[in-house]
C-alpha positions in Angstrom: -0.1 -0.2 -0.1 1.2 3.2 -0.5 1.1 6.0 0.9 0.3 10.1 -0.2 2.0 12.9 1.3 -0.2 15.6 1.8 1.2 19.1 1.3 0.8 20.8 4.1 -1.7 24.1 3.9 -1.0 27.4 5.8 -2.8 30.3 5.8 -0.8 34.1 6.5 -2.2 34.9 10.0 -1.4 39.2 11.3 0.8 39.3 13.8 -0.3 39.9 16.8 1.8 43.2 17.7 1.5 44.5 13.9 1.9 48.0 14.1 0.5 50.4 11.3 3.2 51.8 9.3 6.5 50.4 8.8 8.2 53.2 10.7 7.0 52.0 14.0 8.4 48.7 14.6 8.1 48.2 17.5 11.4 47.8 20.5 10.8 45.0 23.0 13.5 44.7 25.1 14.1 42.5 28.4 12.5 43.6 31.2 10.9 46.7 29.3 13.8 48.6 28.4 13.1 49.4 25.2 17.0 50.2 24.3 17.8 46.3 25.1 16.5 44.3 23.0 15.2 44.5 18.7 12.5 41.7 18.6 13.9 41.1 15.3 11.5 38.1 14.6 8.1 40.3 15.4 9.3 43.1 13.0 10.2 40.9 10.1 6.9 39.3 10.8 5.3 42.6 10.9 6.2 43.6 7.4 6.1 40.6 6.2 2.2 40.8 6.7 2.2 44.6 5.4 3.7 42.8 1.9 1.0 40.0 2.0 -1.7 42.3 2.3 -0.4 45.0 -0.2 -0.7 42.9 -2.5 -3.7 42.1 -2.0 -4.4 39.3 0.4 -2.9 36.6 -2.3 -1.2 33.8 -1.1 1.8 31.9 -3.0 3.8 34.5 -1.8 4.8 33.6 1.7 8.4 33.4 1.4 9.8 36.3 -0.6 7.1 38.8 1.8 9.5 37.1 4.0 12.8 37.7 2.4 12.1 41.3 1.3 10.8 41.8 5.0 14.3 40.5 6.6 16.1 42.7 4.2 14.3 45.4 4.9 14.2 45.1 8.8 17.9 44.0 9.2 19.1 47.3 6.3 16.5 49.6 8.8 18.2 48.5 12.0 22.2 48.2 10.5 21.4 52.0 9.8 20.1 52.9 13.7 22.5 51.2 15.8 
């Protein structure tokens, strides 16, 4: 008997701390210190979701959105560091 491998299907969900603009990405520090640590993954997730929404919520580009968001966030962070 052969086994059929099913494709994993996921839907894009809004991050819980989505901000309305990329200029106000939230910085979260340990112990509430805003200057301590930047939550990189949350910022990338938020920007990737913005890209998804700007494209009209069309599925199929999650990886592209993530890589673009990562590049933008890392570039922004390197300029402010």
